[in-house]
C-alpha positions as CSV (number, residue, x, y, z in Angstrom):
1,M,-6.6,19.2,11.0
2,A,-7.1,16.5,13.9
3,T,-4.1,15.6,15.9
4,V,-2.6,12.1,14.8
5,N,-1.1,10.2,17.9
6,Q,2.5,9.4,16.7
7,N,4.0,6.4,19.1
8,A,7.4,6.3,18.1
9,A,8.0,3.5,20.2
10,E,5.6,1.3,18.5
11,T,7.4,0.3,15.5
12,F,6.3,-2.6,13.1
13,S,7.6,-6.1,13.8
14,P,6.8,-9.3,12.2
15,D,6.0,-10.6,15.8
16,C,3.0,-8.1,16.4
17,R,0.2,-9.9,18.0
18,K,-1.8,-6.9,19.2
19,C,-5.0,-7.7,17.4
20,P,-6.3,-11.3,18.9
21,R,-8.4,-12.2,16.2
22,L,-5.9,-11.6,13.3
23,A,-3.2,-13.2,15.7
24,D,-5.4,-16.4,16.3
25,F,-6.0,-16.8,12.3
26,L,-2.1,-16.5,11.7
27,A,-1.7,-19.2,14.1
28,T,-4.2,-21.4,12.5
29,T,-3.0,-20.6,9.1
30,G,0.5,-21.5,9.9
31,Q,-0.6,-24.8,11.3
32,K,-2.7,-25.5,8.5
33,Y,0.0,-24.4,5.8
34,P,3.5,-24.9,7.6
35,A,5.6,-23.7,4.7
36,Y,3.9,-20.2,4.6
37,Y,5.4,-16.8,6.0
38,A,2.1,-16.5,8.3
39,K,3.1,-13.3,10.1
40,P,2.7,-9.6,9.7
41,V,3.7,-8.7,6.6
42,P,6.5,-5.9,6.2
43,S,6.4,-3.1,3.9
44,F,8.5,-3.4,0.5
45,G,10.7,-1.2,-1.5
46,E,12.5,2.2,-0.9
47,E,12.9,3.6,2.5
48,C,11.7,7.1,1.4
49,P,10.0,6.6,-2.1
50,R,8.2,9.2,-4.1
51,L,5.5,6.5,-4.6
52,L,3.8,4.8,-1.9
53,I,1.2,2.2,-2.5
54,V,-1.1,1.4,0.1
55,G,-3.3,-2.0,0.0
56,L,-5.8,-3.4,2.0
57,A,-4.4,-6.5,3.8
58,P,-2.0,-9.6,2.7
59,G,-3.9,-12.1,0.6
60,L,-4.2,-15.6,2.5
61,H,-2.2,-17.5,-0.5
62,G,-0.4,-14.2,-1.7
63,A,1.6,-12.2,0.8
64,N,0.7,-14.4,3.9
65,R,2.4,-17.3,2.0
66,T,5.5,-15.3,0.5
67,G,6.0,-12.6,3.2
68,R,6.2,-9.7,0.1
69,P,3.1,-7.5,-0.4
70,F,0.9,-8.4,-3.6
71,T,3.4,-11.3,-4.2
72,G,1.9,-14.9,-5.1
73,D,-1.5,-13.9,-5.8
74,Y,-3.8,-12.7,-8.5
75,A,-4.0,-9.1,-7.6
76,G,0.0,-8.8,-7.7
77,L,0.1,-9.8,-11.3
78,L,-1.7,-6.6,-12.5
79,L,0.1,-4.4,-10.2
80,Y,3.5,-5.4,-10.6
81,R,3.3,-5.5,-14.5
82,T,2.1,-2.1,-14.4
83,L,4.8,-1.1,-12.1
84,Y,7.5,-2.4,-14.4
85,E,5.9,-0.6,-17.5
86,Y,5.9,2.7,-15.8
87,G,9.8,2.0,-14.3
88,F,8.7,1.4,-11.0
89,A,10.0,-2.1,-10.5
90,S,12.8,-4.1,-12.2
91,A,10.5,-6.9,-13.4
92,S,7.1,-7.6,-14.2
93,Q,6.4,-10.5,-12.0
94,S,6.8,-10.7,-8.2
95,T,7.0,-14.2,-7.4
96,S,9.0,-14.7,-4.0
97,N,10.6,-12.5,-1.6
98,D,13.8,-13.5,-2.6
99,D,13.6,-13.3,-6.6
100,G,15.7,-10.3,-7.1
101,L,13.0,-7.9,-8.0
102,R,13.6,-4.3,-6.9
103,L,11.1,-1.2,-6.5
104,I,12.5,1.7,-8.0
105,D,11.4,4.8,-6.3
106,C,8.1,3.2,-4.8
107,R,7.1,1.3,-1.7
108,I,4.2,-1.0,-1.2
109,T,2.7,-1.5,2.2
110,N,-1.1,-2.3,3.7
111,A,-3.5,-0.7,5.8
112,V,-3.5,-3.9,7.5
113,R,-0.6,-6.1,8.1
114,C,-1.8,-9.7,8.8
115,V,-4.2,-11.4,6.7
116,P,-7.7,-11.2,8.1
117,P,-10.7,-14.1,7.6
118,Q,-12.6,-13.9,4.5
119,N,-10.0,-10.7,3.6
120,K,-12.0,-8.5,6.0
121,P,-10.4,-6.9,8.3
122,I,-12.6,-5.3,11.3
123,L,-12.8,-1.5,12.1
124,Q,-10.6,-2.0,15.3
125,E,-8.0,-3.9,13.5
126,V,-7.6,-1.1,10.9
127,K,-7.2,1.6,13.6
128,S,-4.7,-0.7,15.4
129,C,-2.5,-0.9,12.5
130,N,-2.7,2.8,11.6
131,V,0.3,3.7,13.6
132,F,2.6,1.8,11.2
133,L,1.0,3.8,8.0
134,Q,1.3,6.9,9.9
135,Q,4.9,6.2,10.4
136,E,5.4,5.2,6.6
137,L,3.7,8.5,6.0
138,A,5.8,10.4,8.2
139,V,9.0,9.9,6.2
140,L,7.8,10.9,2.5
141,D,8.9,14.4,1.0
142,T,6.3,16.7,0.9
143,S,6.2,16.2,-3.1
144,S,5.5,12.3,-2.8
145,V,2.3,10.6,-4.3
146,V,0.4,7.9,-2.3
147,L,-1.8,5.7,-4.1
148,A,-4.6,4.0,-2.3
149,L,-6.1,0.9,-3.6
150,G,-9.5,0.5,-2.5
151,S,-11.8,2.8,-0.1
152,V,-10.4,0.9,3.0
153,A,-6.6,1.9,1.9
154,H,-7.9,5.3,1.2
155,S,-9.6,6.1,4.6
156,S,-6.5,4.6,6.6
157,V,-4.5,7.0,4.7
158,L,-7.1,10.0,5.8
159,R,-6.9,8.6,9.3
160,A,-3.1,8.3,9.5
161,R,-3.0,12.2,8.5
162,G,-5.9,12.9,10.8
163,L,-8.4,14.0,8.1
164,R,-12.1,13.6,7.5
165,A,-13.1,11.5,5.3
166,A,-16.2,13.7,4.2
167,G,-13.6,16.2,2.9
168,Y,-11.8,13.6,0.4
169,P,-14.5,11.4,-1.0
170,F,-12.8,7.9,-2.7
171,G,-13.3,7.7,-6.5
172,H,-11.5,5.7,-8.8
173,G,-8.7,8.3,-10.3
174,A,-9.4,10.9,-7.9
175,K,-6.7,13.2,-6.9
176,H,-6.7,14.7,-3.3
177,A,-4.2,17.5,-2.3
178,L,-3.7,16.7,1.2
179,P,-2.3,19.4,3.8
180,G,1.3,19.4,4.2
181,G,2.1,18.7,0.7
182,L,1.5,14.8,-0.1
183,T,-1.0,13.8,-3.0
184,L,-3.4,11.3,-2.5
185,I,-4.5,9.2,-5.8
186,D,-7.3,6.5,-5.5
187,S,-8.0,3.6,-7.6
188,Y,-10.2,0.5,-7.4
189,H,-8.4,-2.3,-5.9
190,C,-6.6,-4.6,-8.5
191,S,-8.3,-7.7,-6.9
192,R,-9.6,-10.6,-9.0
193,Y,-13.1,-9.9,-8.4
194,N,-12.8,-6.1,-9.5
195,T,-10.9,-7.3,-12.6
196,Q,-13.0,-10.2,-13.5
197,T,-16.1,-8.0,-13.2
198,K,-14.6,-5.4,-15.1
199,R,-15.2,-2.7,-12.5
200,L,-11.3,-2.3,-13.0
201,T,-9.8,-2.8,-16.2
202,E,-6.1,-2.9,-17.1
203,E,-6.6,0.2,-19.1
204,M,-8.2,1.9,-16.1
205,F,-5.5,0.8,-13.8
206,R,-2.8,1.8,-16.2
207,S,-4.3,5.6,-16.8
208,V,-3.9,5.9,-13.0
209,F,-0.1,5.0,-13.0
210,H,0.2,7.2,-16.1
211,F,-1.0,9.9,-14.5
212,I,1.2,9.2,-11.4
213,R,4.3,8.9,-13.6
214,G,3.6,12.4,-15.2
215,L,3.2,14.0,-11.5
216,I,6.5,12.7,-10.4
217,D,8.4,13.2,-13.4
218,A,7.3,16.9,-13.5
219,E,8.1,17.4,-9.8
220,A,11.6,16.0,-10.8
221,V,12.2,18.3,-13.6
222,E,11.0,21.3,-11.6
223,Q,13.4,20.3,-8.7
224,R,16.3,20.3,-10.9
225,R,15.2,24.0,-12.2
226,Q,15.6,25.0,-8.6
227,P,18.8,27.2,-8.0
228,V,21.3,25.6,-5.8
229,A,21.7,27.3,-2.7
């Protein structure tokens, strides 16, 4: 496994401006929409979850507006509804960052923390933001599950673990056992484009969460069976 550069001093901040193109776009967005959050979006959920969900980047009128991942845009409708159905959220809708919704044994983050123009981050931006994903993964228990929504999130998780993409091909519903104990599960992103074109149906998305719920519950049962030292 390749060596990962862990920069402990470089912690996430909403004031981060290390990607010039993204910083300029945020500034422009903030001027155009003064009521928007328009800053790098922090992760949301429990600090040490059993399920970490990794998306692509904040949506212009979603997380970039509300300050919470997948909140306020079309993609979040399916995600939070499914999280609630499988016991990972306290409510089925996420409308704002102060609506009282809680994630249960779950956390949501993005491969890139700033909204990119045309929703398309460039490779250097993905790489620059990867240190924050490294830190998210570093605190997970080795039996935790990471769900990558889309190929960019998938490759970002592998990069954060110092792994080569060729050994872990992306595919909807694919399961990858990562060195060190984490399980990576892939899904097509729950974007409007993917759902409207039926590349991703609600049933396909639910089946991924059904599988994840089974993995997490089975691990919990196994841990209860372990003798107390």
